[in-house]
C-alpha positions as CSV (number, residue, x, y, z in Angstrom):
1,M,33.4,-72.9,-44.3
2,N,30.0,-74.5,-44.2
3,S,27.2,-72.1,-43.5
4,Y,23.4,-72.0,-43.4
5,Y,21.0,-69.1,-43.7
6,F,17.3,-69.0,-42.8
7,S,14.5,-66.6,-42.2
8,A,13.2,-66.8,-38.7
9,N,9.7,-66.4,-40.2
10,S,9.8,-69.5,-42.4
11,K,7.4,-72.2,-41.3
12,D,10.2,-74.8,-41.1
13,V,12.8,-72.7,-39.4
14,R,12.9,-75.0,-36.3
15,Y,13.6,-78.0,-38.5
16,S,16.1,-76.1,-40.6
17,V,18.1,-74.9,-37.6
18,S,18.1,-78.4,-36.1
19,L,19.2,-80.0,-39.4
20,A,22.0,-77.4,-39.8
21,L,23.2,-78.1,-36.3
22,S,23.2,-81.9,-37.0
23,E,25.5,-81.2,-40.0
24,L,27.8,-78.7,-38.2
25,L,28.0,-80.6,-34.9
26,G,27.8,-84.2,-36.1
27,G,25.8,-85.3,-33.1
28,A,28.1,-83.8,-30.5
29,K,26.6,-82.3,-27.3
30,P,28.0,-78.8,-27.3
31,V,28.4,-76.3,-24.5
32,I,26.2,-73.4,-25.3
33,C,27.5,-69.8,-24.9
34,C,25.0,-67.0,-25.4
35,I,26.6,-63.6,-25.7
36,G,24.9,-60.3,-25.1
37,T,23.1,-58.1,-22.5
38,D,19.5,-57.3,-21.8
39,A,20.5,-53.6,-21.2
40,V,20.3,-53.1,-25.0
41,A,17.3,-54.6,-26.8
42,G,19.2,-55.5,-30.0
43,D,21.9,-57.2,-27.9
44,S,19.5,-59.3,-25.8
45,L,19.2,-62.1,-28.3
46,G,21.9,-64.3,-26.7
47,P,20.7,-63.9,-23.1
48,L,17.1,-64.5,-24.2
49,I,18.1,-67.7,-25.9
50,G,20.1,-68.8,-22.9
51,T,17.1,-68.3,-20.6
52,M,14.8,-70.1,-23.0
53,L,17.1,-73.0,-23.3
54,G,17.5,-73.3,-19.6
55,G,13.8,-73.9,-19.3
56,K,13.7,-76.4,-22.2
57,L,16.9,-78.5,-22.2
58,F,16.6,-79.4,-18.5
59,G,20.3,-80.1,-17.9
60,K,21.1,-81.7,-21.3
61,S,23.9,-79.0,-21.9
62,Y,25.9,-76.4,-20.0
63,I,24.5,-73.0,-20.9
64,Y,26.4,-69.8,-20.3
65,G,24.8,-66.4,-20.7
66,T,21.2,-65.8,-19.6
67,L,19.1,-62.8,-18.7
68,D,20.0,-63.3,-15.0
69,K,23.7,-63.9,-15.7
70,P,24.7,-62.4,-19.1
71,I,28.0,-62.9,-20.8
72,T,28.9,-59.7,-22.5
73,A,31.4,-59.3,-25.4
74,K,34.0,-58.0,-22.8
75,D,33.6,-61.3,-20.8
76,V,34.6,-63.5,-23.8
77,V,38.3,-63.5,-23.0
78,Y,37.5,-64.9,-19.5
79,L,34.9,-67.3,-20.8
80,N,37.4,-68.7,-23.3
81,S,39.9,-69.4,-20.5
82,Y,37.2,-71.0,-18.4
83,L,35.9,-73.2,-21.2
84,K,39.4,-74.5,-22.0
85,Y,39.7,-75.5,-18.3
86,A,36.2,-76.8,-17.6
87,H,35.1,-78.1,-21.0
88,N,38.3,-78.9,-22.8
89,E,36.9,-81.8,-24.8
90,S,33.5,-80.3,-25.7
91,K,32.5,-78.4,-28.8
92,I,31.4,-74.8,-28.1
93,L,28.2,-73.4,-29.7
94,A,28.5,-69.6,-29.6
95,I,25.3,-67.5,-30.1
96,D,25.1,-63.7,-30.6
97,A,23.1,-60.9,-32.2
98,A,24.5,-59.2,-35.3
99,V,23.7,-56.4,-37.7
100,G,23.6,-57.0,-41.4
101,N,22.2,-55.6,-44.6
102,Y,18.6,-54.3,-44.4
103,E,17.2,-57.3,-46.3
104,E,19.0,-59.7,-43.9
105,V,17.2,-58.5,-40.7
106,G,15.2,-61.3,-39.2
107,Y,17.6,-64.0,-40.6
108,I,19.6,-66.7,-38.8
109,K,23.0,-67.7,-39.9
110,L,24.8,-70.9,-38.7
111,F,28.4,-71.6,-39.6
112,D,31.2,-74.0,-38.6
113,S,33.6,-71.5,-37.2
114,S,33.9,-69.1,-34.2
115,L,32.3,-65.7,-34.0
116,K,33.7,-62.4,-32.9
117,P,31.4,-60.6,-30.5
118,G,31.2,-56.9,-30.8
119,L,31.9,-56.5,-34.5
120,G,28.5,-54.7,-35.0
121,V,29.8,-51.9,-32.7
122,K,33.3,-52.0,-34.3
123,K,35.1,-53.8,-31.5
124,D,37.9,-56.2,-32.1
125,L,37.5,-58.8,-29.4
126,M,38.5,-62.5,-29.0
127,A,36.7,-65.1,-31.1
128,L,34.5,-67.7,-29.4
129,G,33.1,-71.1,-30.4
130,D,33.5,-74.0,-32.8
131,V,30.1,-73.6,-34.3
132,S,28.2,-70.3,-34.3
133,I,24.7,-69.0,-34.6
134,I,24.0,-65.3,-35.3
135,G,20.6,-63.7,-35.4
136,I,20.5,-60.5,-37.5
137,V,18.6,-58.0,-35.4
138,G,19.3,-54.7,-37.1
139,S,20.7,-53.0,-40.2
140,K,24.3,-51.9,-40.6
141,S,23.0,-48.7,-42.3
142,D,21.1,-47.7,-39.1
143,K,23.3,-45.5,-36.9
144,N,21.7,-46.9,-33.7
145,S,21.2,-50.4,-35.1
146,L,21.2,-52.2,-31.8
147,L,19.3,-49.5,-29.9
148,S,16.4,-49.1,-32.3
149,V,15.5,-52.8,-32.5
150,R,12.0,-54.0,-31.6
151,L,12.2,-56.4,-28.7
152,S,9.4,-58.5,-30.3
153,S,11.6,-59.1,-33.3
154,V,14.5,-60.2,-31.1
155,Y,12.1,-62.4,-29.1
156,A,10.9,-64.1,-32.3
157,L,14.5,-64.8,-33.4
158,A,15.3,-66.2,-30.0
159,G,12.3,-68.5,-30.1
160,A,13.1,-69.8,-33.5
161,I,16.8,-70.5,-32.6
162,S,16.1,-72.0,-29.2
163,D,13.4,-74.3,-30.7
164,G,15.8,-75.5,-33.3
165,I,18.5,-76.2,-30.7
166,V,16.0,-78.1,-28.5
167,D,15.0,-80.2,-31.5
168,Y,18.7,-80.9,-32.2
169,F,19.2,-82.1,-28.6
170,D,16.0,-84.2,-28.7
171,K,17.3,-86.0,-31.8
172,I,20.6,-86.7,-30.0
173,Y,19.0,-88.1,-26.9
174,N,16.4,-90.1,-28.8
175,K,19.1,-91.6,-30.9
176,N,21.1,-92.5,-27.7
177,D,18.0,-93.9,-26.1
178,K,17.4,-96.2,-29.1
179,K,21.0,-97.5,-28.9
180,T,20.8,-98.4,-25.2
181,A,17.4,-100.1,-25.7
182,L,18.8,-102.6,-28.2
């Protein structure tokens, strides 16, 4: 499994996320699925990213999971069925919040496999995605790891991830524009 690991605070995180997506997706235009709910600060990463991307990608991708229409971990079974029907040929980019070790908080992980929403709260739910991004919002050692998270930290992670995704799409569309111009 290929995986990448970056601090959301590094100065080149936007470029790093974009480059990792280029490696993992190979230029494909994925359907984006942002898992989580704004009812819990630590679990709002996915819907924040979905909302940010909706205002930045301007129709370049299908985006599921926003602050207005969240996709919770419980909805993944239905979302998987729908994606197989509506986007059978597309790669799926799954995004979710996660808990990790204390020193991993504030890091972003990208990998070329599905993710299992709900693992941080010990749920065994259906996997989602071909390529995944997780933002580590809290520590496993904290009993209320998703509840005691600062929204500003989640927002910073969401900004870094969404900017990297936008850069990835900009590269794809610029490459396609150059091909048609020749």
